[in-house]
N, C-alpha and C positions, 0 to 999 in steps of 0.2 A: 790782517795785522796792520795796525795804523802806524805810520812813520812820520816823524817831524824832523826836519833838517834845519838847524839854526846856524847862521853864518856870522862870523866877526866882520870887521871892516878894515883890517890892516893889510891893504894891497893884496898880492897874490898869495902870500903865506897866510891862508885863511884857516880858521879853526871851525870845525863842524861837529855837531852832535846830532845823531840820527836816533830818534826814539821809536821803537817798534811797540805798539800798544796791544790792543785786543787781537788775538789770533782766531781767525775764523776756522772752524772745523766742520767739514761736510762729508757725508757719505751718501752719494746719490743726491736725493733731494732732502735728506734728513741732516740735522745738525746735532752733534753730540756736545754735551755741556761738561763743559768741564766740572846696720845695727848689729849689733852682736847677737841680738835675740831673734834676728830674722829667720823664719822658717822657709824651707825650700818648697816651692810648687813643683818645679821641674824634677824629674826622676833621675836625670843625668847631669848633675851640676858640673860645670867645666867643659861640657861637650858643645857649647855654644861659644863662639869667639867673634870679637869685633876686630876689624883691621882699618886703622890702628887700634891697639888695645887700650890706648890712653892718649890724651891730648886736650887741646882747648875745647871749650863748648861749642865753638863754631864749626868743629869737624862733623862731617857726615860719613861715618865709616861704612864699609860693607860688612856682611855677616856671613859666617860659614858654620857648618856643624861637622863633627868628626863621625857621626853615626846617621843612619837613615831613620825616618819615622817608622814605628812598628807596623807589622802587618795588621790590616783592619783599620788603621788610622794613617794611611800613607796616600790618600788621594790628594791632599793639599796641606800646606803648612804656612804659618806666619809667626812672626815674633810679637809677643805681647809683653807689656810691663805691668808690674804690680806695685802697690803702695808699700810703705814701710811695715805695715801690719800684715802683709801678705794678701790683701784684697786686690781684685783686678782693678787696673787703671785704664789702659787703652792698647789698641794695636799700634805698633810702631814700624811695620814693614808691609810691603806689598805681599800678595799671596803667590807662593811657589807651588805649582801643581806637580803631582806625581813624585813626591820626595822619597822615592824607593832606594835612593843612594844618598850619600852625604851631600849637603848643599854647599856650593862654593860662591863666594863673593856676590851674594844677593844684595838687593837695594833696600836701605832704610827710607822712611818718608820725610826726613828732614835732618837737621843738624842736632847734636846731643842736647843742647840747651832747650831747644824747642820741644823735643820729644820728652824730656824729663819734666818739663813744666806741667805735663798732664798728671804727674804723681803728686803725693802730699809731702814731698821733700820740702823742708822749711829752713834747713841750715847746712852749712858746709860740713862735710864729714859723714853726711847721711847716706845710707845704702838702700837700694831697691833691687829687686830681682827682675831679670828679663828671661823669658822662657819661650821655647818653640812650641806653639799649639799645633798638634798633629790631628788633622780632621779626617773623618771617614768618608767625606764627599768632597767634590771639587769646589773651587772658588771660596774655600775657607768656610764651609757650611757643615752642619751636624755638630754633635757634641765632641769637643776635642779632649785629648789627653796631653798633658804638658810634660815634655821629655827633656830635650837638651836645654841647658840654662847657663847663665852667667850672672854675676852680681856687680852692679854699677855704683860706684861711690863718687860723690861730688866734693871737690876741694873748695877751700876758701876763695881761691882765685877763679872759681867758676869752671875749672877744668874737670875732667872725668878720668876715672881709671876702672879697670875691670878685674875680676878675680873669680876663681872657680868656687870660692866660698866667701861669706861675709867676714868682715874684720872679727878675729877671735874665734871663728868657727872653721871646722875642717870638713870638706865634702867627703862623702863615702860612695862606694859602689857595692851592690849586693848581687852575688851569683847564687843560683839555686839548681839543684839536680835532684833526681829521684832514682832509686834503685829497688828492684831491677827494672830495666826498660828494654823491651816491653814487659808489662806485668800481666799475669793472669787476672781475669775478672774476679774481684773479691778477694784477691790474694794480698799478702803482706806487702807493705810499701814503706820504705825509709826515705824521709825528706831530709836534705842536707843544704845548708846555707853557709856562705863565707862572706864576711863583711870586711872590707879594706878601706884604708884612708887614701884619699887622692893627694898625692904630692907630699906624703908624710909617712913615717914608719910607726905612728902611734896606732895602737890597737883600739878600734871603736868600742865604746861601751854602750849597752842598751839591750833591747829585746827584739826578737824576730817573731812575727806572727805568720805561720804557714796557712795556705788555703789550697784546696783542691776543687777545681771546678767552681770557683767562686764562693765555696763554703769554708769557713775557718776550721782548722784542725786544732782542737784542744785550746790551751791558753798560750799566750806569748812565752817563748823560750829565751832564757838569758844567754847572751853572746859570751862564749868562753874567753879565757885569757889568750887563746890563739886566734880569736876572731871567727869562730865557727858556732853553728847551732844546728841541732837535728832533733827530729821526732819521728815516731812510728805511727802508721795508720793502715788502713786497708784500701785497696784500689776500688773504684766503682764497679758495680755489678754489671754494667753494659759496656760492650766493646766500643773503641774509638779513641781519638785523641782528646786528652783532657789537660787543661791548663793548670800548672802548679806555680804558685806565687809565693814569695817571701818578702814581707814588708818589714824593714828595719826602723824601729823607733828608738832615737838615741837618747842617752843621758849625757850631761857634760857638753863640751863645746864641739859637738858633731852635727852634721846634717843627716837627715833621714835619706833613705834610698829604697829601691825595691828591684827585684829580679823576677823573671818568668822562665818557665821551662814547659815544654810540650811532652807529656807522658803518653805512650801508646799503651792502651789497655786492650787486652784480648789479642786474637790472632790477626796477622797481617795478610793471611792467604786469600787469594782471589777466589771468587765463586765461579761456577760454571754456567751461570745465567746472566750474561751482560745485559744491562739495561741501557738503551739509547737515551741520552739526555740532550735536550736542545734548548736554545734560548734565543730570543730576538732582542738585540741590544738597541735601544732607541737612540736617536740623535739627541745629544745634549750639548750644553755649553753656549757661549756667546763670544763675539768679538767686540771689544771695547777699545777706544782710542781716545785719549784725553791729553790736553795741552796745559801746562802749568800756567796759572794766572800771572798777570803783571807784564809790564813792558820790557823792552830791551833798548839800551842806549848804545848806538854805534859811535865809538870814539875815534876821532881823527888821528891819523899817523902824525907823529911829530918828531923831527921836522919832515915836511913833505919834500920828496926828492924825485918824484916822477912827473911825467907831463900832466897827469890828472891827480887831483887829491884822492885820498882813500880814507874810509872809515870802517871799523870792524866791531863785532860784538858776537854774542852767543844766542842762538835760538832757545826759547823756553823749552824745558824738558817735555818730550812727547812720550807718553806711556801707552804701550800696546799690549793688551792682555787677550789671549786667545785660549779659551777652554773648550772649544768644540771638538768632539771625538770624531767628527767627519774629516778633520784636518784638510779643508779646501785651500788653505794658504791665504795670503793677504798681501796688499801693497799699500804703502803710505807715501804720498807725494806732496810737493809743495810748488806753488806758482805765485810770482810777484806781479802786482799790478804796476801801472805807470804811476810814478810819484808826481803829484801836482803841487806846484809852488805858487809864488806870488803872480798875480795876473794870469797869463796863459802859459807860463813857463813850466816845463816838465823835465823829469829825469826818467829814462825808459826803465822798465822793470828788468830788462837784460843787463843793466848795470850792476845788479846784485848777483853775487855768487855765493856758494856754500860748500863746506866740507863736512859731511855727516859723520857721526861716530856713536858707538854704543857707550852708554854710561854703565860700566861694569861688563860682566860677560854676557855674551849673546845666549838666548835661551831657545831651545827647540829647533835649531838649525836655521834661525833667521839670519839674513844677510844685510849688510849696510849698503846704502846707495853710494854711488860714485860721486867724486868731487865735481862741481860745476863751476868753471871760472866765469867771472863777470866779463862783459864786453866793454872795452874802452881802449884808450891809447897807452896804457901802461904795459910794460913787459909782463907777460903772463896773463893779461886780460884778453884771452883769446876766445871767450864765449863758450857756449851760447847764452850764458846767464840764465836767470830764473824767470824770464818773460814767458817761457813755455814750461810746462810742468815737468818736474825732475823727481826721481825716486829718492826718498829719504831712507827707507828701509823696506825690506820685502821678504816673503817666505814662500817657497814653492809649494805646490800641492804635496800633502804628506808630511809637511813640516810646519813650524811656527807655534806649536803649543807652548804655553808658558807666558811670562811677562817680560817684555823687553823695554828698556828705557833708552831713548836716544836723544841727541841734540845735534847741533851743527854750528861750526864756526862761520860767521857771516862776513862777507867782504863786499863793500860797495865802492866801485870805481866812479868817482864824481866827475862827470865831464867838465872840461875846462871852460866850456861855454855856458855852464849853468850859472845864472845870476844869483847873487846872494838872496837869502830869504828862507822861509819855512816851507818844507816840502812834506807831503803826506802821501803814503801808499799802503797797500794791504798785501799781506802774505797769507794765502789760504792753504791749509793743510787738509788733504783729502785722503780717504782710505776706502779701499774696495776689496772684495773677496775675489781671489784670482782663479779659483776652480769651481766646480759644481757643488 
């Protein structure tokens, strides 16, 4: 991490600016580099929320869901945005692994203005959909299904707002059931669906297409004045669990939705001939650590009231993602070099301290490192400083799965004996695996 310290010339009340440039990232000997007619892609409009739900375009909200990803697609999840015509645009969040429960306060990849610039929005008042892609494999891989979603509208002032449905449209939910359950093989089966509006008492209008085991049953059924639809069919001829789905296709100003139900066909009785089943689960996943690009300017305190002058700033965001199913744990640390100035003048690396913090919630049981005070003449500058390596964040063996984003408040205690001039140093971020 390169630093430059620029001094003024007005006596002892000096003004300083310390610039932290490129951050070195090492692991052992390796280096890691850094509309109203809008249709819904997500099957659960309104189940994705941003915090804050509205604000200026410079805001970087967190995101949460009110439901988990569905079974079979709950190995990982990420938020993706779509264009105004419903076509995919880009991913806007990091990957959350194992979303088997609702996701809380996860991190987006930037502020709203920068994220929405990847869509085809061209005018204020435009609306696009954001939906959670639920993946069958870790690290956001495999063919996703889009589940929880919200709709983002841009105002003339460049601000944003979110809603469970686009302007002029109402989101819906569809629930489905089958009777009897369990059903005898080849026996009669009645399929029932109920379609309701989200945040409204209006009865949705449209049709429901039922399917059993992925095969459509007859033709779409018109939703009644009470919001229900039903049809009759026969159960499959073989025993086992079979998926029953109901897909609502709206008419008027409603959004479509779908529901699923698991129907047991045939007997649940156990046999008298148990079969031993075994499997060897391979080691999978990786540990990646990256540091946001760009420098950091340490700003001097004003007025200076202590024996030594001070300057402060914030470490660039460090993103730690661990998808390894062996859960060996990890540790990320930082160490500051000596600042070199004009001639042979220096400022020791111990003059820099930090206070690490998570950005959002910690994932996978990760822990934040302790505060390290700088060394100097000021009250509280008790050391030892970052001249020796200090932990930024860590995870013990058996923990650390998921994505954690951290930064640190930086404080430089500038020795009173340091002559004016430009000083340069480097802060190295290093990560290691803590277990076997």
